[in-house]
C-alpha positions, 0 to 999 in steps of 0.5 A, a space after each residue: 693810636 694809629 689806624 689803617 683807614 678803609 675808605 668805601 668809595 661809592 660802594 652801596 652795600 659794603 657786605 665785605 666790610 667785616 671780613 676785610 677789617 678782620 683780615 687786615 687787623 689779623 695780618 698787620 696787627 693794626 686797628 682799622 677805621 671804616 669811613 664812607 664820607 671821604 671826598 673822592 671825585 670819582 668822575 674826575 678820574 674817569 677816562 671816557 675812551 677806556 670806560 674805566 677809572 684811573 687808579 692813580 687819580 683816585 690814589 692821589 685823592 686818597 692821600 691828599 690830606 690824610 688824618 694824623 692818626 692814619 698809618 695807611 689808607 686803603 680805598 675800596 672802589 666799585 669802579 673798573 680801574 686802570 693805569 695807562 700802561 695796563 688794560 686794567 688793575 685790581 689795585 694800586 699802591 704807593 710803594 713804601 707810602 701811605 696810600 692804596 686802592 683796590 677795586 671790587 669790579 673785576 673781583 666779582 664773578 658777574 664780570 666773567 658771566 658767572 653767578 654772583 658769589 659774595 663770599 668769593 668776591 670778599 675773599 679776593 678783596 681781602 687778598 688784594 687789600 693785604 697785597 696792596 697794603 703790603 706794598 705800602 709797607 715797602 714789600 715788592 712782588 714775591 715769586 712764591 706762588 702761594 704768597 699774598 704778594 705774588 703778582 695777580 694778572 688774572 682773577 684765577 691768580 688771586 684764587 690760587 694764592 693765600 691771604 698769608 705772606 710767605 716766610 720771607 715776606 712776613 719777616 720783612 713785614 715784621 721789621 716794618 711793623 716793629 719800627 711802627 710800634 717803636 714810634 718810627 714813622 712808616 709811610 
């Protein structure tokens, strides 16, 4: 049996765990495994000049030695993430690969000076996790505004899209999932 591993990276209170697992299982039809003991050296990815963590460095650590039963790996970090060409990212994934990472940091209303709302933060996390996992299945950004694979530059973009794939993206995903069910290696 294959699993999508959800790796909690330095998240003290994973209030988002059950909704995230449910959203992933519903969307991809693959059971999840939740782990907190993955060896991630977060300080190694810290850029002191930016005050942020390099998401590519975290991603490399996540995929370094994947378990044999891992079809995909999703890291969930509390840290503010970046890649060198962007000010920040909500997440990053290997296109048609095994690994992805998302950040809770900018999904939290508190970051924007608003009252904390764990339900909204969890909804945003589920959307971004499905989005990044979609990339690991080989799907690229979609131009349909409500599609979960639509690009999110701002948190408002996340709020405006759904947790669902549009018809075309869903069809492409089903092809990838069908290959997985019939024993083809998908990474």
